[in-house]
N, C-alpha and C positions, 0 to 999 in steps of 0.2 A: 351469590351471582356474581360471574365475572363481570368485571367492568371493562368495556371495550372503548378507544375512543376512534373515530372518525376526524381527520383534522384536515383544515382548508387552511392556506394561506394566500396573503397576495401582499405585494411591496412595490413600489414606486418610488421615481425620484422625485416627484412634486413638481410645482412648476416656477419653481426661483433657483433651486439649487441645479449644479450643470453635475452633477454625480452623487452615487447614492453611499453614503456611508450607513447604514442600516445592513446589519448581518440577521441571520436567522437559521436556526438547524430544526429538524423535524427526522427524528429517528423512529419511524413505525416498531420496527423491533424491539427497541428498547424501551419504548413509550418516553422519551427524552424530546422535549423542545426547548427552544430557546428564541430570545430575541434580544439583540445588541444595538444601540447607537452610538456609534463613535464620534470624537470627537479631537481637534488637535490637529488644525492647520491643513497646507493643502492635499497631502497625502495622510497626514496622520490619524484623519477619524477611520477612512476605512480600511486601512491597515489594521487600526487596533480593533476594530470590531470582528474584522475577519479571523485574526490573529485567537482573540477570544471564544470565538466558535467551535473553532478548529481543536483548540487547546480543551476544551470543556468535552468536546466528544471524544478524544483521545483520553484523557485520564477516566472518564465515566466509563468507557467501553475497556480500560484495561483495571482500573480499580473499583469501580460502584462508588457511589457516594456523592451524593450532588454536591453537597457544602464543600468537600475536599476537592470536586472538579471544579466551582465556579471559583474558589482558592489557586489551582493550578492554572485557571485560565488568566487570573491576575499576574500570575509568578509568570507568565511566558509574554503578555503586554508590557510589563517592565523589563524585562529580558530583551523583548524586541527592543524597545525604546534605548536603551542601554547600547544596545550596537549599534544605533545608526543616530547620528547626530540628529538628522534632519526629521526624527520622529521623536523627539526629545518632548516630553509633557503629552504626551499622546494618552487619550483614555478610552473607554466605553462602559457606557450603562450595559447590566446583565440582566436579564429577568429569564430564569429557566423552570420547567417544571420536569418531573418526572413520575411514571406511575407506577405505584406499586400494585401486587397480586393483592392485595386487601381491598384495592380500589380508593386506595389515599392517593391524590395528586399531591405529591411535596414539591411547594415553590421554592426555589432560592432566587433573592435578589439583590440586586445593587444599583442604586442611583434612581431615575425617574421612569423608565419605561415601566408598563403598569402589567397586572394583570387582574382581571373582572370576574366575577359567577354571577352568571343568570338561571335563578332557579324559581320554578314558577312565576314568571314574568316580571320577578324583581332582581335590577342591577346592583350588585354590591364590590366596591372594589376590593380587593383581597390585600394589597400591596400599600405601602406608605411609602411616597416621596422621600428621597435625602436630598431635599433640596431648601435653600434659602425661605421659599414663600411657606412649604409645608412648614417649616420650623415657626414660622408667623401663624400661620392658621391654628396652631397646635396651641401656641401661648396665648391666643385670642385676639391678636394683631391685626389678623387679617379674617375676613370671611370666607367661606367657600369661593362664594360669587368674585367677592375682589381679587380673588386668589387666580381664578381663570384670565382675569385683564390686568395682572401687575406685569410690567414688563420687567421684575428681575424672576421671574417662573423658570426660565431657562437655566439659573444660575444652581447647580450640584452641588451638595455638601458631602459626597461620595462616589466613588466609581472606581472600577477598574484601571490600573496604571496609576493610580496617585499615589498609594500608600502599600508598604508591603505589609503591614499590619491588618489585613481585609476583614469588617465585620461584614458577615452574612447574613441576613433577615431569612429565616425559612418560616413558613407559612403552609400547614400541613392541611388538604382539603380534602374529606371524605365525600367522593362523588356518588350520585345515584344517576340511575337513569332517567336521560329528559335533560340534564343538567348541561351548560355552555359553557365555557370558561374561554375567556381574549386576552390575548397577550398582544402588546402594541409598543411601537416606539411613541414618543412625544408628538410626534406628526400628525396623529391623530388627535390626541388629548387636546391639544392646544387649540384644533381647527373646529372641533365638533366636539356639542356640547353632550353631557354624561344623557339627558334624556334622549337626546335622538340617538346615541349609542344605543341606548337601550332597544328604543323603537326598531332600529336596522335588525337588530340583534333578535329582537322577539320575531318581527317579520319576516325572515328570511328564511327559508326551511333549510337550504343546505350549507355546510359549513364553509363550502369553496365560495358559494355564491355572497353567503353574508361577510366573506373576509373581503371580497373585491368589493363590493356597495359601500362598505365601510371607508376604504382608500378611497374610491370615487366620489365621497360624501367630504373627505380632508381636501379634495384637490377640488370640489365644485364650492369649497368656502375658501381658497385663496391658495393650499398646497406650498404656503412657506417653506416649507422643510419636506426632509423625507419621511415616509409613511411605510410602515409594513405592519400588518395584524395577522395573529394566526388564531382561527377558529377550532376549538375543540370540542366536540359533541360526545357525552358520554351514551353509551349506550350498552345495555344487558344481554341482547339478543342479534346482533350483529356478528356473521360469521369472521373469524378473523382474516379470512382471505377475499374480504370484501371491501374495499377499498372506495370512495367516492372520487369522481376525476376530477383532477385540480388544473386550476392555470397557473402556469409558470411564469412570472414576470421579475424585471428586478437585476441587479447587477451582482448584489452578494446574496447567497442564499446557499442552501445545503439539505437535500433531501438525501436521506441513506435507508 
């Protein structure tokens, strides 16, 4: 059976920030998606995420290979920062996925944006945050509940733009019809609990509606950061030329 994806997206500046440093990519033709959460001063964050998204897409389009495309995105962010003193030190997370012909969604991950899988009503986190708090949880020094409230949860230990020798985590996920995958920036997960995320993903039928409801939930909880959500629904019987209507919001986004 051929697996196809129906993809919905939503992004919002939130209720506190004055600009959106998140970026995302959806290329239905390539089966390529990504979420990036930039950081680095007044301009740096939005430039870093946009640079990473553009470079990821260009590299994958020309050469294929998700890991190599993420590395190319890292190189592009480093090069851009080297060429502009005002951008020195900028960086970005990047969580990207590409659907293979065999129905495997390969996820490449750097930073603390996340990917989740909802299957048969159970929500599982696919990625592991590259953050200080996640390391403390792994070491048994913090519980998952304590980590959600820890003020150090935004201190990431790996990102694009920090080091030319980038390590990319790769996670292959074999999809079956009915699976729902979510990619998001931490503007969602820092505001909305895993239980509420699972509930919204389970209740909302359409991918676009589910993505928007999750963004709305983060804003309802305070919206202290930019929020970006992609929802990918796996189906085995949807014609390739049928796509769900999508709401277009946010400053940095790209659908091709």
